[in-house]
C-alpha positions in Angstrom: 102.7 162.6 139.2 106.4 163.5 139.0 109.3 163.6 141.4 111.8 161.3 143.0 111.1 158.4 145.4 113.8 156.6 147.3 112.7 153.3 148.9 114.5 150.9 151.2 114.2 147.4 152.3 116.0 144.3 153.6 117.4 141.8 151.2 114.4 139.5 151.2 112.0 142.4 150.5 114.2 143.9 147.8 114.5 140.5 146.0 111.0 139.0 146.4 108.5 141.8 147.2 109.6 145.1 145.8 110.2 144.2 142.1 106.4 143.4 141.5 105.3 146.5 143.5 107.7 148.8 141.7 106.8 147.4 138.2 103.1 148.2 139.0 104.0 151.6 140.4 106.1 152.5 137.4 103.3 151.6 135.1 100.9 153.9 137.0 103.4 156.7 137.6 106.1 156.7 134.9 107.1 160.3 135.8 108.4 159.3 139.2 112.1 158.4 139.3 112.6 155.4 141.6 115.7 154.5 143.6 116.0 151.5 145.9 118.5 151.0 148.8 119.0 147.7 150.6 120.4 147.1 154.0 119.8 146.0 157.6 116.9 147.7 159.5 119.1 149.9 161.7 121.0 151.3 158.7 117.8 152.0 156.9 116.2 153.7 159.9 119.3 156.0 160.1 118.9 156.9 156.4 115.2 157.5 156.9 115.9 159.9 159.8 118.6 161.6 157.7 116.1 162.1 154.9 118.2 159.9 152.5 115.2 157.5 152.2 111.6 158.5 151.8 109.9 155.2 152.6 111.0 151.7 153.7 109.4 148.3 153.7 110.7 146.6 156.8 110.1 143.7 159.1 107.9 144.6 162.0 107.4 145.3 164.9 108.9 148.8 165.0 107.5 151.1 167.7 109.7 154.2 167.6 107.6 157.3 168.3 108.9 159.2 165.3 107.9 156.5 162.8 104.6 156.1 160.9 104.2 152.3 160.4 101.5 150.7 158.1 101.5 146.9 158.1 100.9 145.5 154.6 102.2 142.0 154.3 102.1 138.8 156.4 104.4 136.0 155.2 104.3 132.4 156.6 107.7 131.1 157.8 108.5 127.6 156.8 111.3 125.0 157.3 113.5 124.9 154.3 115.7 121.9 153.6 117.9 120.4 150.8 116.0 117.8 148.7 115.9 114.4 150.3 116.4 115.8 153.8 114.6 113.7 156.4 112.3 116.6 157.4 111.1 117.0 153.8 109.1 113.7 154.1 107.3 115.0 157.2 103.9 116.7 157.0 105.0 119.2 159.6 107.9 119.8 162.0 108.0 121.4 165.5 110.9 123.2 167.2 112.2 119.9 168.8 112.4 118.2 165.4 114.1 121.2 163.7 116.6 121.6 166.5 118.1 118.2 165.9 119.8 119.5 162.7 122.3 122.3 162.1 120.5 125.6 161.7 121.2 128.6 159.5 119.7 131.6 161.2 119.1 135.2 160.6 121.6 137.5 162.4 121.0 138.2 166.1 119.2 141.4 166.7 117.1 141.5 163.5 113.3 141.2 163.7 113.4 138.0 161.6 115.8 136.5 164.1 113.6 137.5 167.0 110.8 135.5 165.3 113.1 132.5 164.9 114.1 132.8 168.6 110.5 132.8 169.6 110.1 129.5 167.8 112.9 127.9 169.9 112.1 129.8 173.2 110.4 127.0 174.9 113.5 125.0 174.8 114.3 122.0 172.7 117.8 122.3 174.2 120.9 124.0 172.8 120.7 124.8 169.1 123.4 123.7 166.6 123.9 127.0 164.8 125.9 126.4 161.6 125.7 130.1 160.4 124.1 133.4 161.1 123.5 135.9 158.3 120.9 138.6 157.3 121.2 137.6 153.6 118.4 135.2 152.6 120.3 134.2 149.4 123.3 133.1 151.5 120.9 131.1 153.8 119.4 129.4 150.7 122.9 128.6 149.3 123.9 127.0 152.6 120.7 125.0 152.8 121.1 123.9 149.2 124.6 122.7 149.9 123.3 120.6 152.8 125.1 122.5 155.5 121.9 123.1 157.6 118.2 123.9 157.5 116.5 127.2 157.9 113.2 128.8 158.9 112.5 131.6 156.3 109.5 133.3 154.6 107.8 131.0 152.2 107.8 133.7 149.5 111.6 133.8 149.5 111.8 130.1 148.4 108.6 129.4 146.5 110.1 129.5 143.0 113.0 127.1 143.9 110.6 124.7 145.7 108.5 124.5 142.5 111.7 123.7 140.6 112.7 120.9 143.1 115.8 122.7 144.4 114.5 122.8 148.0 112.1 121.0 150.3 109.6 122.8 152.5 108.0 121.6 155.6 105.3 123.6 157.4 105.7 124.3 161.1 103.5 122.2 163.4 101.1 123.8 165.7 100.7 127.6 165.6 102.1 129.0 162.3 104.9 131.6 162.4 104.2 134.7 160.5 106.6 137.5 159.6 104.9 140.9 159.2 106.2 143.6 157.0 105.1 147.2 156.8 105.7 150.6 155.1 107.8 152.8 157.4 108.2 156.6 157.1 108.9 159.5 159.4 105.8 161.0 161.0 105.1 164.3 159.3 102.2 166.7 158.5 103.3 166.7 154.9 103.5 163.5 152.9 104.9 163.9 149.3 102.6 162.6 146.6 105.0 159.9 145.3 105.1 158.5 148.9 101.4 158.5 149.4 100.9 156.9 146.0 103.2 154.1 146.9 
């Protein structure tokens, strides 16, 4: 198998999911030249439609009629705190408990933010938003500095939690899951490097 394959994904996917996938793919198909682009979903979809990207791994749902979407990953969302934070000692936390603290949220309009908004939809009152960003590393840095708490995918924080840099508290009640899937343009012809991925 030979050719080029340009992939795209958001910051969390590019840092915590794609490296393992691409290492395995490269081992199987060393003749395929891989290129990765990172950015917000809307930017990636524009690149996909302009044929600048072959395949994207994006947070779902995406329901545009011109897109082929294959769900592949479900990640549990958890409450992330600085070590020693009061929530770290709790077995679980609900929206009301979380809303008592300054929050570092994903940017408005993103699918990850819509998931967070769903958590707070049934109203613990006005939220104390300390920051909004789409960059999970900025979110982690702000949480680590004690500037707020966040609800992010468990996979994005697992290594640091094992190292004692952060505390993690599961959500009480129904777990919150972020679903990610491969996204491409609908077409009768799918290049072999894309189908192999």
